C-alpha positions as CSV (number, residue, x, y, z in Angstrom):
1,X,-66.6,36.6,7.9
2,X,-65.5,33.2,6.4
3,X,-62.7,31.2,7.7
4,X,-60.4,31.3,4.7
5,X,-60.7,35.0,4.3
6,X,-58.6,35.8,7.9
7,X,-55.8,32.9,6.6
8,X,-55.2,34.0,3.5
9,X,-55.1,38.1,5.0
10,X,-52.7,36.5,8.2
11,X,-50.5,34.6,5.2
12,X,-50.4,37.8,3.1
13,X,-48.9,39.8,6.0
14,X,-46.4,37.6,6.6
15,X,-45.2,37.5,3.1
16,X,-45.4,41.0,3.4
17,X,-42.7,41.5,6.1
18,X,-40.8,38.0,5.5
19,X,-37.8,39.3,7.5
20,X,-39.7,40.9,10.5
21,X,-42.4,37.8,11.0
22,X,-38.7,36.0,11.1
23,X,-37.5,37.5,13.5
24,X,-40.6,37.8,16.0
25,X,-41.3,33.6,15.9
26,X,-37.4,33.4,16.5
27,X,-38.3,33.1,19.9
28,X,-41.1,30.3,19.6
29,X,-38.7,28.5,16.9
30,X,-36.3,28.3,19.5
31,X,-38.2,27.0,22.4
32,X,-40.1,24.6,20.4
33,X,-37.2,23.1,18.9
34,X,-34.7,23.3,22.0
35,X,-37.8,20.5,23.6
36,X,-38.9,18.5,20.4
37,X,-34.8,17.9,20.0
38,X,-33.6,17.8,24.0
39,X,-36.7,15.5,24.4
40,X,-35.8,13.3,21.8
41,X,-33.0,12.9,22.7
42,X,-33.5,12.3,26.1
43,X,-36.3,9.2,25.0
44,X,-33.8,8.3,23.1
45,X,-31.7,7.6,25.5
46,X,-34.2,6.9,28.1
47,X,-35.8,3.5,25.7
48,X,-31.7,2.7,25.4
49,X,-31.4,2.1,29.0
50,X,-34.5,0.6,29.5
51,X,-33.2,-1.6,26.7
52,X,-30.6,-2.4,28.1
53,X,-32.0,-3.4,31.1
54,X,-34.4,-5.6,29.4
55,X,-31.0,-7.7,28.0
56,X,-30.3,-8.6,31.8
57,X,-34.0,-9.6,32.9
58,X,-35.6,-6.6,32.9
59,X,-38.5,-6.3,35.2
60,X,-37.6,-9.8,36.6
61,X,-34.8,-8.8,38.3
62,X,-33.7,-8.5,41.4
63,X,-30.8,-6.9,43.3
64,X,-29.5,-7.8,46.4
65,X,-26.6,-6.5,47.8
66,X,-24.5,-6.6,51.2
67,X,-24.8,-3.8,53.7
68,X,-22.3,-0.6,53.4
69,X,-19.3,-0.2,55.8
70,X,-19.3,3.0,55.1
71,X,-22.2,5.3,55.7
72,X,-23.5,9.2,56.5
73,X,-24.3,10.2,59.9
74,X,-24.0,14.2,61.0
75,X,-23.0,15.3,57.2
76,X,-19.7,12.8,57.9
77,X,-18.9,9.1,56.6
78,X,-18.5,6.6,59.2
79,X,-17.2,2.9,59.2
80,X,-19.9,0.8,61.0
81,X,-18.4,-1.5,63.7
82,X,-19.9,-4.3,62.7
83,X,-20.0,-5.9,58.9
84,X,-22.0,-8.9,57.0
85,X,-21.5,-10.4,54.1
86,X,-23.8,-12.5,51.6
87,X,-23.0,-15.8,51.5
88,X,-22.8,-18.6,49.6
89,X,-25.1,-20.5,51.8
90,X,-27.7,-17.5,51.3
91,X,-28.6,-18.6,47.7
92,X,-30.3,-22.2,48.8
93,X,-31.8,-20.6,51.3
94,X,-33.7,-17.7,49.4
95,X,-34.1,-20.8,46.6
96,X,-35.6,-22.8,49.4
97,X,-37.9,-20.1,51.3
98,X,-38.7,-17.9,48.1
99,X,-41.5,-19.9,46.1
100,X,-41.5,-16.2,43.5
101,X,-37.7,-16.4,43.3
102,X,-36.7,-18.6,39.4
103,X,-32.9,-18.5,39.7
104,X,-30.5,-16.9,41.7
105,X,-27.0,-16.0,40.1
106,X,-24.2,-14.9,42.9
107,X,-21.5,-12.8,41.9
108,X,-17.9,-12.3,42.5
109,X,-15.7,-9.2,40.7
110,X,-12.3,-8.0,40.7
111,X,-9.7,-6.3,38.6
112,X,-7.5,-9.2,36.8
113,X,-3.8,-9.2,34.9
114,X,-4.5,-11.9,32.4
115,X,-1.2,-13.5,30.6
116,X,-0.6,-16.2,27.9
117,X,3.1,-17.2,27.1
118,X,4.2,-13.3,25.8
119,X,1.2,-11.6,26.0
120,X,-0.8,-9.6,28.8
121,X,-3.6,-7.8,29.4
122,X,-6.3,-5.8,31.8
123,X,-9.6,-7.4,33.3
124,X,-11.6,-8.0,35.3
125,X,-13.1,-11.8,36.5
126,X,-16.7,-12.4,37.5
127,X,-16.8,-15.6,39.5
128,X,-20.7,-16.4,38.5
129,X,-22.7,-19.4,38.3
130,X,-23.9,-22.2,35.1
131,X,-26.9,-19.8,34.6
132,X,-25.5,-16.4,34.4
133,X,-25.1,-17.3,30.5
134,X,-28.9,-18.0,30.0
135,X,-30.1,-15.3,31.8
136,X,-27.9,-12.2,30.7
137,X,-28.9,-13.1,27.2
138,X,-24.6,-13.5,26.5
139,X,-24.1,-16.7,24.8
140,X,-20.9,-18.6,24.2
141,X,-19.3,-18.6,21.0
142,X,-16.7,-21.1,21.2
143,X,-16.5,-23.8,23.3
144,X,-18.7,-24.1,26.4
145,X,-20.0,-22.2,29.4
146,X,-19.2,-23.2,32.9
147,X,-20.7,-26.0,34.1
148,X,-22.5,-27.5,37.7
149,X,-19.3,-29.7,37.7
150,X,-17.2,-27.0,37.6
151,X,-18.8,-25.5,40.5
152,X,-19.0,-28.3,42.6
153,X,-15.0,-29.0,42.3
154,X,-14.0,-25.8,41.9
155,X,-12.2,-26.4,38.7
156,X,-9.5,-23.8,37.2
157,X,-11.2,-23.4,34.2
158,X,-12.4,-19.7,32.5
159,X,-14.2,-18.4,30.0
160,X,-13.0,-15.1,28.1
161,X,-14.5,-12.6,26.2
162,X,-13.8,-11.5,22.6
163,X,-11.6,-8.2,23.7
164,X,-9.1,-10.6,25.9
165,X,-9.1,-13.6,23.0
166,X,-8.0,-10.9,20.8
167,X,-5.2,-9.2,23.1
168,X,-4.0,-12.8,24.1
169,X,-4.1,-14.8,21.3
170,X,-5.6,-12.6,17.6
171,X,-7.1,-15.2,15.0
172,X,-6.0,-18.1,17.3
173,X,-8.0,-20.2,19.0
174,X,-8.2,-19.6,22.9
175,X,-9.9,-22.8,23.3
176,X,-7.9,-25.5,25.3
177,X,-5.3,-23.2,26.0
178,X,-3.9,-22.3,29.4
179,X,-3.8,-18.8,30.3
180,X,-2.7,-16.8,33.9
181,X,-5.5,-15.1,36.0
182,X,-3.6,-12.6,38.4
183,X,-0.7,-15.5,38.7
184,X,-2.6,-18.9,38.2
185,X,-3.2,-21.0,36.0
186,X,-7.0,-21.5,34.7
187,X,-8.0,-23.6,31.4
188,X,-10.1,-21.5,28.4
189,X,-13.3,-23.6,28.0
190,X,-14.8,-20.9,26.4
191,X,-15.1,-17.9,24.8
192,X,-18.1,-15.4,24.9
193,X,-19.6,-13.8,21.9
194,X,-19.1,-9.7,21.6
195,X,-21.1,-8.0,23.9
196,X,-21.7,-4.0,24.3
197,X,-24.1,-2.9,27.4
198,X,-24.3,1.2,28.5
199,X,-21.7,2.3,26.0
200,X,-19.3,0.1,26.9
201,X,-17.5,-3.3,26.0
202,X,-18.1,-6.5,28.2
203,X,-14.8,-8.5,26.2
204,X,-12.7,-7.5,28.8
205,X,-14.2,-9.5,31.2
206,X,-13.4,-13.3,32.7
207,X,-15.5,-16.2,34.0
208,X,-14.5,-18.5,36.1
209,X,-17.1,-20.5,38.8
210,X,-17.8,-18.2,42.0
211,X,-16.9,-21.0,44.2
212,X,-13.3,-21.1,42.3
213,X,-13.2,-17.3,42.8
214,X,-14.4,-17.9,46.6
215,X,-11.8,-20.7,47.5
216,X,-8.9,-19.7,45.1
217,X,-8.9,-16.5,44.3
218,X,-10.8,-14.2,46.9
219,X,-10.3,-16.4,50.0
220,X,-13.9,-16.3,51.8
221,X,-17.3,-16.9,51.2
222,X,-18.4,-13.6,50.6
223,X,-20.2,-12.5,47.9
224,X,-20.4,-9.5,46.3
225,X,-24.0,-9.5,44.9
226,X,-26.8,-12.0,44.4
227,X,-29.0,-10.9,40.9
228,X,-32.1,-12.7,42.0
229,X,-35.0,-13.5,38.9
230,X,-38.6,-13.7,39.8
231,X,-40.4,-16.3,38.1
232,X,-42.5,-13.6,36.4
233,X,-42.3,-9.9,36.1
234,X,-45.7,-8.9,38.0
235,X,-43.9,-11.2,40.5
236,X,-40.7,-9.3,41.2
237,X,-41.7,-6.8,44.4
238,X,-43.7,-10.2,45.9
239,X,-40.2,-11.7,45.8
240,X,-38.2,-9.1,47.0
241,X,-40.5,-8.7,49.8
242,X,-39.5,-12.7,50.4
243,X,-36.5,-12.3,50.0
244,X,-36.0,-9.6,52.7
245,X,-38.1,-11.5,55.4
246,X,-35.8,-14.7,54.2
247,X,-32.4,-12.3,55.2
248,X,-34.4,-11.1,58.3
249,X,-34.3,-14.7,59.8
250,X,-30.6,-15.5,58.7
251,X,-29.0,-12.1,59.3
252,X,-28.5,-10.2,62.6
253,X,-28.9,-7.2,60.6
254,X,-31.2,-7.7,57.9
255,X,-33.3,-4.9,57.0
256,X,-29.5,-3.1,56.8
257,X,-29.5,-5.3,52.9
258,X,-29.8,-3.6,49.9
259,X,-32.7,-5.3,47.9
260,X,-33.8,-3.5,44.7
261,X,-35.8,-4.8,41.7
262,X,-34.9,-3.5,38.3
263,X,-38.8,-1.7,38.3
264,X,-37.3,0.1,40.6
265,X,-34.0,1.6,38.9
266,X,-35.7,1.8,35.8
267,X,-38.7,4.5,37.4
268,X,-34.9,6.5,38.7
269,X,-34.2,6.7,35.7
270,X,-37.1,7.9,34.4
271,X,-37.5,10.0,37.3
272,X,-34.0,11.4,36.4
273,X,-35.3,12.1,32.2
274,X,-38.5,13.3,34.4
275,X,-36.1,15.8,36.0
276,X,-34.1,17.0,32.9
277,X,-37.4,17.7,30.8
278,X,-38.4,19.8,33.6
279,X,-34.9,21.8,33.0
280,X,-35.7,22.1,29.8
281,X,-39.3,23.2,29.6
282,X,-38.1,26.0,32.1
283,X,-36.0,27.0,29.5
284,X,-38.1,26.7,27.0
285,X,-40.9,28.6,28.4
286,X,-38.5,31.6,28.8
287,X,-37.9,31.3,25.4
288,X,-41.6,31.0,24.6
289,X,-42.2,34.2,27.1
290,X,-40.3,36.3,25.0
291,X,-40.9,34.8,21.7
292,X,-44.7,35.8,22.9
293,X,-43.6,39.4,24.0
294,X,-42.4,39.8,20.7
295,X,-45.4,38.8,19.3
296,X,-47.7,40.8,20.9
297,X,-45.1,44.0,20.5
298,X,-45.0,42.8,16.5
299,X,-49.0,42.6,16.8
300,X,-49.2,46.5,18.3
301,X,-47.2,47.7,15.7
302,X,-49.4,46.2,13.4
303,X,-52.3,47.4,14.6
304,X,-50.8,50.6,14.6
305,X,-50.0,50.6,10.8
306,X,-53.2,49.4,9.7
307,X,-55.6,51.5,11.5
308,X,-57.0,53.6,8.4
309,X,-57.9,49.9,6.9
310,X,-59.4,48.9,10.5
311,X,-61.4,51.8,9.7
312,X,-62.2,51.4,6.7
313,X,-63.3,48.2,7.4
314,X,-65.7,49.1,10.3
315,X,-67.2,51.7,7.8
316,X,-68.4,49.2,5.9
317,X,-70.1,47.2,8.1
318,X,-67.3,45.2,10.1
319,X,-68.1,44.1,13.2
320,X,-65.5,44.0,16.6
321,X,-66.3,40.7,16.9
322,X,-65.0,40.3,13.4
323,X,-61.5,42.6,14.0
324,X,-61.1,41.0,16.8
325,X,-60.8,37.7,15.3
326,X,-59.1,38.9,12.6
327,X,-56.0,39.8,14.7
328,X,-56.1,36.5,17.2
329,X,-55.9,34.4,13.6
330,X,-53.0,36.6,12.4
331,X,-51.1,36.1,16.1
332,X,-51.9,32.5,16.2
333,X,-50.9,32.0,12.7
334,X,-47.5,33.5,13.8
335,X,-47.0,31.4,16.3
336,X,-48.1,28.5,14.4
337,X,-45.4,29.4,11.6
338,X,-42.5,29.6,14.1
339,X,-44.0,26.7,16.0
340,X,-43.5,24.5,13.0
341,X,-40.1,26.1,11.9
342,X,-39.3,25.0,15.7
343,X,-40.8,21.3,14.8
344,X,-38.3,21.0,11.9
345,X,-35.2,22.5,13.8
346,X,-35.6,20.1,16.8
347,X,-36.0,17.1,14.4
348,X,-32.6,18.3,13.1
349,X,-30.8,19.0,16.2
350,X,-31.7,15.9,17.7
351,X,-30.8,13.8,14.6
352,X,-27.6,16.0,14.6
353,X,-27.0,15.0,17.9
354,X,-27.9,11.2,17.7
355,X,-25.9,10.6,14.6
356,X,-22.9,12.8,16.4
357,X,-23.3,10.4,19.9
358,X,-23.3,7.1,17.0
359,X,-20.2,8.7,15.5
360,X,-18.4,8.7,19.3
361,X,-19.7,5.7,20.7
362,X,-19.7,3.1,17.2
363,X,-23.3,2.3,18.5
364,X,-26.7,3.6,16.9
365,X,-28.2,6.1,19.1
366,X,-31.9,7.2,18.5
367,X,-33.4,9.9,18.5
368,X,-37.2,9.6,19.6
369,X,-39.8,12.3,18.5
370,X,-42.7,10.9,18.6
371,X,-46.3,12.2,16.7
372,X,-48.2,13.2,20.0
373,X,-44.8,15.6,21.2
374,X,-45.1,17.4,17.8
375,X,-48.9,18.0,17.8
376,X,-48.9,19.2,21.2
377,X,-45.8,21.1,20.1
378,X,-48.1,22.8,17.4
379,X,-51.2,22.9,19.5
380,X,-49.2,25.0,22.2
381,X,-47.6,27.0,19.7
382,X,-50.6,28.5,18.5
383,X,-52.5,29.1,21.5
384,X,-49.6,31.1,23.0
385,X,-49.8,33.7,19.7
386,X,-53.6,33.6,20.6
387,X,-52.3,34.3,24.2
388,X,-50.8,37.3,23.7
389,X,-52.3,38.0,20.9
390,X,-55.3,39.0,22.8
391,X,-54.5,42.2,23.5
392,X,-53.4,43.9,20.5
393,X,-56.9,42.3,18.7
394,X,-58.7,44.1,21.7
395,X,-57.2,47.3,21.6
396,X,-57.6,47.1,17.0
397,X,-61.7,45.9,17.8
398,X,-62.0,48.7,20.0
399,X,-60.7,51.9,17.0
400,X,-63.6,54.1,16.5
401,X,-63.9,54.2,12.9
402,X,-64.3,58.0,12.6
403,X,-60.7,58.6,14.6
404,X,-59.5,55.4,12.3
405,X,-60.0,56.9,9.4
406,X,-58.4,60.1,10.5
407,X,-55.2,58.2,11.6
408,X,-52.4,59.1,9.0
């Protein structure tokens, strides 16, 4: 028996029973399609998040936060009896004692009411240093960013986002104008370029020197967070250990400070999407199992319907191996056909959902389907068909030719 003959016979069986073949492969189609579609969306979202992390420093970034004031003990939240904070002086200590650290960006953030004449809007003020703009890849479109002189003299200057500029000034220039931030006057020295991250418009932020925020807005030297950048991505983990040792030396509760690398955050993201894939895979497995049982059922029906044909083929010299191979190829071909339809369905599902998300967020959302995933899905679906076709094929192969010829 050559290879072409069973393929031709299998294809002719599909054509002879089009509706039955389609309904039989529906479980395979849904299983493969759902996995392909949801996986493509998940992979697109994962890549989008990783891309956003890269915009703010990627694997070089280390986030240092003060100890949480509330902790969970014995199933309930309790307030610690002590408080410890990140201070302005900690910036210099980290730079001096951590040779693998390149830049430290402090940040204080809070809500802000912004006014210019009769116009007003809501936003957030961020107290930062001059290195923020370059480190976060966020350029100034008009004017300038915060300078070292502004930092040292606690100047009341502000760099505003695009949304704030539009709300307060419309088409007019904002540079050189005075606005009120929570009732205090600040001179606008720059306007940031438009920026969106994590599907959020960041144009509602206003930047002031972190020293100004500490002394004039907050009233203390406490910092909300430190964004620390290692010299290279490979140095990030070791730089994090240097920071941890430094905080232990100078802080009473240095071990309680939270130090997390961007790689750890990205791993958390990958872990979440990995769990999502496992859940989808479990649902798809059930669908494929139902589809496989359907394949087995229809192949058993096919064996019954073609009993005389099997008897004739055996009578003219066909061996058991030949009949077995024939039915295995037919079941495999049936599942492969369902897999192909499933891949096409998954492609449509992925691109359809990504188009809807793009329309809702006004941002491009990728749908990523790899060639490897497509090939794996097709090989798996064909193998699944062969697996569930073993019993019907074995039943057909063991038929006695005389009994098969007597069957009506």
